[in-house]
mmCIF file of the C-alpha atoms, coordinates in Angstrom:
data_MODEL
# 
_entry.id   MODEL 
# 
loop_
_atom_site.group_PDB 
_atom_site.id 
_atom_site.type_symbol 
_atom_site.label_atom_id 
_atom_site.label_alt_id 
_atom_site.label_comp_id 
_atom_site.label_asym_id 
_atom_site.label_entity_id 
_atom_site.label_seq_id 
_atom_site.pdbx_PDB_ins_code 
_atom_site.Cartn_x 
_atom_site.Cartn_y 
_atom_site.Cartn_z 
_atom_site.occupancy 
_atom_site.B_iso_or_equiv 
_atom_site.pdbx_formal_charge 
_atom_site.auth_seq_id 
_atom_site.auth_comp_id 
_atom_site.auth_asym_id 
_atom_site.auth_atom_id 
_atom_site.pdbx_PDB_model_num 
ATOM 1   C CA . MET A 1 1   ? -10.142 -31.014 -33.613 1.00 0.00 ? 1   MET A CA 1 
ATOM 2   C CA . ASN A 1 2   ? -9.516  -29.122 -30.968 1.00 0.00 ? 2   ASN A CA 1 
ATOM 3   C CA . LYS A 1 3   ? -5.261  -30.117 -30.372 1.00 0.00 ? 3   LYS A CA 1 
ATOM 4   C CA . LYS A 1 4   ? -6.077  -28.033 -27.113 1.00 0.00 ? 4   LYS A CA 1 
ATOM 5   C CA . GLN A 1 5   ? -7.713  -30.074 -25.459 1.00 0.00 ? 5   GLN A CA 1 
ATOM 6   C CA . PRO A 1 6   ? -6.358  -33.267 -24.708 1.00 0.00 ? 6   PRO A CA 1 
ATOM 7   C CA . LYS A 1 7   ? -2.374  -31.657 -23.353 1.00 0.00 ? 7   LYS A CA 1 
ATOM 8   C CA . GLN A 1 8   ? -5.068  -28.759 -21.957 1.00 0.00 ? 8   GLN A CA 1 
ATOM 9   C CA . LYS A 1 9   ? -6.074  -32.136 -19.325 1.00 0.00 ? 9   LYS A CA 1 
ATOM 10  C CA . THR A 1 10  ? -3.215  -33.227 -19.237 1.00 0.00 ? 10  THR A CA 1 
ATOM 11  C CA . LYS A 1 11  ? -1.569  -30.425 -17.726 1.00 0.00 ? 11  LYS A CA 1 
ATOM 12  C CA . THR A 1 12  ? -5.095  -30.422 -15.233 1.00 0.00 ? 12  THR A CA 1 
ATOM 13  C CA . PHE A 1 13  ? -4.929  -34.114 -14.428 1.00 0.00 ? 13  PHE A CA 1 
ATOM 14  C CA . ASP A 1 14  ? -0.235  -33.606 -13.941 1.00 0.00 ? 14  ASP A CA 1 
ATOM 15  C CA . ARG A 1 15  ? -1.835  -30.682 -11.312 1.00 0.00 ? 15  ARG A CA 1 
ATOM 16  C CA . ILE A 1 16  ? -4.360  -33.534 -9.769  1.00 0.00 ? 16  ILE A CA 1 
ATOM 17  C CA . TYR A 1 17  ? -1.584  -35.998 -9.532  1.00 0.00 ? 17  TYR A CA 1 
ATOM 18  C CA . SER A 1 18  ? 1.317   -33.829 -8.365  1.00 0.00 ? 18  SER A CA 1 
ATOM 19  C CA . ILE A 1 19  ? -1.699  -32.583 -5.751  1.00 0.00 ? 19  ILE A CA 1 
ATOM 20  C CA . VAL A 1 20  ? -2.863  -36.245 -4.238  1.00 0.00 ? 20  VAL A CA 1 
ATOM 21  C CA . ALA A 1 21  ? 1.120   -37.248 -3.682  1.00 0.00 ? 21  ALA A CA 1 
ATOM 22  C CA . SER A 1 22  ? 1.638   -34.591 -1.625  1.00 0.00 ? 22  SER A CA 1 
ATOM 23  C CA . ILE A 1 23  ? -1.527  -35.872 0.363   1.00 0.00 ? 23  ILE A CA 1 
ATOM 24  C CA . PRO A 1 24  ? 0.164   -38.362 4.126   1.00 0.00 ? 24  PRO A CA 1 
ATOM 25  C CA . LYS A 1 25  ? -0.415  -41.549 5.045   1.00 0.00 ? 25  LYS A CA 1 
ATOM 26  C CA . GLY A 1 26  ? -3.677  -41.020 7.787   1.00 0.00 ? 26  GLY A CA 1 
ATOM 27  C CA . LYS A 1 27  ? -4.553  -38.404 6.128   1.00 0.00 ? 27  LYS A CA 1 
ATOM 28  C CA . VAL A 1 28  ? -7.324  -37.099 3.265   1.00 0.00 ? 28  VAL A CA 1 
ATOM 29  C CA . LEU A 1 29  ? -8.288  -34.013 1.242   1.00 0.00 ? 29  LEU A CA 1 
ATOM 30  C CA . THR A 1 30  ? -12.194 -33.425 0.037   1.00 0.00 ? 30  THR A CA 1 
ATOM 31  C CA . TYR A 1 31  ? -12.067 -33.691 -3.991  1.00 0.00 ? 31  TYR A CA 1 
ATOM 32  C CA . ARG A 1 32  ? -13.144 -29.671 -3.436  1.00 0.00 ? 32  ARG A CA 1 
ATOM 33  C CA . GLN A 1 33  ? -9.664  -29.725 -1.673  1.00 0.00 ? 33  GLN A CA 1 
ATOM 34  C CA . VAL A 1 34  ? -8.174  -30.960 -4.586  1.00 0.00 ? 34  VAL A CA 1 
ATOM 35  C CA . ALA A 1 35  ? -9.849  -28.469 -7.423  1.00 0.00 ? 35  ALA A CA 1 
ATOM 36  C CA . LYS A 1 36  ? -10.187 -25.540 -5.674  1.00 0.00 ? 36  LYS A CA 1 
ATOM 37  C CA . ILE A 1 37  ? -5.968  -26.376 -5.469  1.00 0.00 ? 37  ILE A CA 1 
ATOM 38  C CA . ALA A 1 38  ? -5.713  -27.521 -8.627  1.00 0.00 ? 38  ALA A CA 1 
ATOM 39  C CA . LYS A 1 39  ? -7.684  -25.028 -10.305 1.00 0.00 ? 39  LYS A CA 1 
ATOM 40  C CA . THR A 1 40  ? -10.761 -26.538 -11.401 1.00 0.00 ? 40  THR A CA 1 
ATOM 41  C CA . THR A 1 41  ? -14.194 -29.122 -10.397 1.00 0.00 ? 41  THR A CA 1 
ATOM 42  C CA . PRO A 1 42  ? -14.462 -31.425 -8.233  1.00 0.00 ? 42  PRO A CA 1 
ATOM 43  C CA . ARG A 1 43  ? -15.408 -33.178 -11.103 1.00 0.00 ? 43  ARG A CA 1 
ATOM 44  C CA . VAL A 1 44  ? -12.234 -33.617 -13.411 1.00 0.00 ? 44  VAL A CA 1 
ATOM 45  C CA . VAL A 1 45  ? -11.084 -34.394 -10.265 1.00 0.00 ? 45  VAL A CA 1 
ATOM 46  C CA . GLY A 1 46  ? -12.775 -37.486 -10.054 1.00 0.00 ? 46  GLY A CA 1 
ATOM 47  C CA . PHE A 1 47  ? -12.186 -38.478 -13.459 1.00 0.00 ? 47  PHE A CA 1 
ATOM 48  C CA . ALA A 1 48  ? -8.735  -38.099 -12.246 1.00 0.00 ? 48  ALA A CA 1 
ATOM 49  C CA . MET A 1 49  ? -8.461  -40.365 -10.100 1.00 0.00 ? 49  MET A CA 1 
ATOM 50  C CA . HIS A 1 50  ? -10.396 -42.773 -12.283 1.00 0.00 ? 50  HIS A CA 1 
ATOM 51  C CA . ALA A 1 51  ? -7.965  -42.471 -15.128 1.00 0.00 ? 51  ALA A CA 1 
ATOM 52  C CA . ASN A 1 52  ? -5.088  -43.082 -12.002 1.00 0.00 ? 52  ASN A CA 1 
ATOM 53  C CA . LYS A 1 53  ? -2.409  -45.528 -13.429 1.00 0.00 ? 53  LYS A CA 1 
ATOM 54  C CA . ASP A 1 54  ? -0.159  -45.209 -10.952 1.00 0.00 ? 54  ASP A CA 1 
ATOM 55  C CA . ILE A 1 55  ? -1.358  -46.095 -7.386  1.00 0.00 ? 55  ILE A CA 1 
ATOM 56  C CA . GLN A 1 56  ? 1.552   -46.023 -5.812  1.00 0.00 ? 56  GLN A CA 1 
ATOM 57  C CA . ASN A 1 57  ? 2.098   -42.420 -6.211  1.00 0.00 ? 57  ASN A CA 1 
ATOM 58  C CA . VAL A 1 58  ? -1.346  -40.617 -6.495  1.00 0.00 ? 58  VAL A CA 1 
ATOM 59  C CA . PRO A 1 59  ? -2.886  -42.715 -3.798  1.00 0.00 ? 59  PRO A CA 1 
ATOM 60  C CA . CYS A 1 60  ? -6.124  -41.396 -5.201  1.00 0.00 ? 60  CYS A CA 1 
ATOM 61  C CA . HIS A 1 61  ? -7.761  -43.834 -2.498  1.00 0.00 ? 61  HIS A CA 1 
ATOM 62  C CA . ARG A 1 62  ? -7.221  -40.904 0.585   1.00 0.00 ? 62  ARG A CA 1 
ATOM 63  C CA . VAL A 1 63  ? -8.933  -38.195 -1.454  1.00 0.00 ? 63  VAL A CA 1 
ATOM 64  C CA . ILE A 1 64  ? -13.139 -38.091 -0.006  1.00 0.00 ? 64  ILE A CA 1 
ATOM 65  C CA . LYS A 1 65  ? -16.212 -36.037 -0.513  1.00 0.00 ? 65  LYS A CA 1 
ATOM 66  C CA . SER A 1 66  ? -16.399 -33.122 1.702   1.00 0.00 ? 66  SER A CA 1 
ATOM 67  C CA . ASP A 1 67  ? -18.712 -34.278 3.954   1.00 0.00 ? 67  ASP A CA 1 
ATOM 68  C CA . GLY A 1 68  ? -15.988 -37.223 4.756   1.00 0.00 ? 68  GLY A CA 1 
ATOM 69  C CA . THR A 1 69  ? -18.302 -39.487 3.052   1.00 0.00 ? 69  THR A CA 1 
ATOM 70  C CA . LEU A 1 70  ? -16.494 -42.610 0.709   1.00 0.00 ? 70  LEU A CA 1 
ATOM 71  C CA . ALA A 1 71  ? -17.204 -41.883 -2.686  1.00 0.00 ? 71  ALA A CA 1 
ATOM 72  C CA . GLY A 1 72  ? -16.169 -44.605 -5.668  1.00 0.00 ? 72  GLY A CA 1 
ATOM 73  C CA . TYR A 1 73  ? -13.140 -46.036 -6.002  1.00 0.00 ? 73  TYR A CA 1 
ATOM 74  C CA . ALA A 1 74  ? -11.905 -48.164 -8.827  1.00 0.00 ? 74  ALA A CA 1 
ATOM 75  C CA . LEU A 1 75  ? -10.318 -50.833 -7.614  1.00 0.00 ? 75  LEU A CA 1 
ATOM 76  C CA . GLY A 1 76  ? -12.308 -51.883 -5.709  1.00 0.00 ? 76  GLY A CA 1 
ATOM 77  C CA . GLY A 1 77  ? -15.030 -49.372 -4.469  1.00 0.00 ? 77  GLY A CA 1 
ATOM 78  C CA . PRO A 1 78  ? -15.769 -47.855 -2.051  1.00 0.00 ? 78  PRO A CA 1 
ATOM 79  C CA . ALA A 1 79  ? -15.593 -51.035 0.827   1.00 0.00 ? 79  ALA A CA 1 
ATOM 80  C CA . GLU A 1 80  ? -11.348 -51.385 -0.761  1.00 0.00 ? 80  GLU A CA 1 
ATOM 81  C CA . LYS A 1 81  ? -11.054 -48.111 0.009   1.00 0.00 ? 81  LYS A CA 1 
ATOM 82  C CA . LYS A 1 82  ? -12.213 -47.942 3.520   1.00 0.00 ? 82  LYS A CA 1 
ATOM 83  C CA . ARG A 1 83  ? -10.215 -51.188 4.516   1.00 0.00 ? 83  ARG A CA 1 
ATOM 84  C CA . LYS A 1 84  ? -6.459  -48.918 2.268   1.00 0.00 ? 84  LYS A CA 1 
ATOM 85  C CA . LEU A 1 85  ? -7.960  -45.798 5.109   1.00 0.00 ? 85  LEU A CA 1 
ATOM 86  C CA . GLN A 1 86  ? -8.111  -48.277 7.911   1.00 0.00 ? 86  GLN A CA 1 
ATOM 87  C CA . GLN A 1 87  ? -5.147  -49.806 7.367   1.00 0.00 ? 87  GLN A CA 1 
ATOM 88  C CA . GLU A 1 88  ? -3.085  -46.012 6.934   1.00 0.00 ? 88  GLU A CA 1 
ATOM 89  C CA . GLY A 1 89  ? -4.641  -45.804 10.570  1.00 0.00 ? 89  GLY A CA 1 
ATOM 90  C CA . ILE A 1 90  ? -8.116  -43.075 10.116  1.00 0.00 ? 90  ILE A CA 1 
ATOM 91  C CA . LYS A 1 91  ? -10.853 -43.497 12.433  1.00 0.00 ? 91  LYS A CA 1 
ATOM 92  C CA . PHE A 1 92  ? -14.153 -43.687 10.944  1.00 0.00 ? 92  PHE A CA 1 
ATOM 93  C CA . LEU A 1 93  ? -17.089 -41.071 12.746  1.00 0.00 ? 93  LEU A CA 1 
ATOM 94  C CA . ASN A 1 94  ? -19.519 -45.160 11.376  1.00 0.00 ? 94  ASN A CA 1 
ATOM 95  C CA . GLU A 1 95  ? -19.792 -46.620 8.980   1.00 0.00 ? 95  GLU A CA 1 
ATOM 96  C CA . ASN A 1 96  ? -18.600 -44.768 5.413   1.00 0.00 ? 96  ASN A CA 1 
ATOM 97  C CA . VAL A 1 97  ? -18.026 -40.666 6.992   1.00 0.00 ? 97  VAL A CA 1 
ATOM 98  C CA . VAL A 1 98  ? -14.050 -41.109 8.505   1.00 0.00 ? 98  VAL A CA 1 
ATOM 99  C CA . ASN A 1 99  ? -12.911 -37.866 11.336  1.00 0.00 ? 99  ASN A CA 1 
ATOM 100 C CA . LEU A 1 100 ? -11.943 -34.981 9.172   1.00 0.00 ? 100 LEU A CA 1 
ATOM 101 C CA . LYS A 1 101 ? -11.645 -33.469 12.501  1.00 0.00 ? 101 LYS A CA 1 
ATOM 102 C CA . ASP A 1 102 ? -8.554  -35.569 12.521  1.00 0.00 ? 102 ASP A CA 1 
ATOM 103 C CA . HIS A 1 103 ? -7.716  -37.049 9.370   1.00 0.00 ? 103 HIS A CA 1 
ATOM 104 C CA . LEU A 1 104 ? -8.425  -33.685 6.888   1.00 0.00 ? 104 LEU A CA 1 
ATOM 105 C CA . PHE A 1 105 ? -4.519  -32.728 5.414   1.00 0.00 ? 105 PHE A CA 1 
ATOM 106 C CA . LYS A 1 106 ? -4.368  -29.288 5.383   1.00 0.00 ? 106 LYS A CA 1 
ATOM 107 C CA . PRO A 1 107 ? -1.699  -28.281 3.009   1.00 0.00 ? 107 PRO A CA 1 
ATOM 108 C CA . LEU A 1 108 ? 1.216   -25.319 4.034   1.00 0.00 ? 108 LEU A CA 1 
ATOM 109 C CA . LEU A 1 109 ? 2.791   -24.226 0.661   1.00 0.00 ? 109 LEU A CA 1 
ATOM 110 C CA . PRO A 1 110 ? 0.734   -22.965 -2.114  1.00 0.00 ? 110 PRO A CA 1 
ATOM 111 C CA . PHE A 1 111 ? 1.149   -25.477 -5.937  1.00 0.00 ? 111 PHE A CA 1 
ATOM 112 C CA . ASP A 1 112 ? 4.388   -23.745 -7.700  1.00 0.00 ? 112 ASP A CA 1 
ATOM 113 C CA . PHE A 1 113 ? 2.341   -24.815 -10.669 1.00 0.00 ? 113 PHE A CA 1 
# 
């Protein structure tokens, strides 16, 4: 059994959670952006969002696909994700596409992991 794998997974997820925790209300990041900052893949970001147990401090509903569409949401599906984003003032171009021009978060400072 490889004991490094769970530790590595935890460190990666912690990096991801730190990034997502920094997204302010009214803004979103894409899975690809989070992955690039955390030095992992968008798929791993998705796994971390699904495993997130601290939704108060890690707002996983603010992570969306690179084309602005909504991905799944473990706590109620895409409709609930959309409702939460709209409550925060996020506007949609159509039924399921976030207006990235106005709502894409652009972190200014590099993250120190």
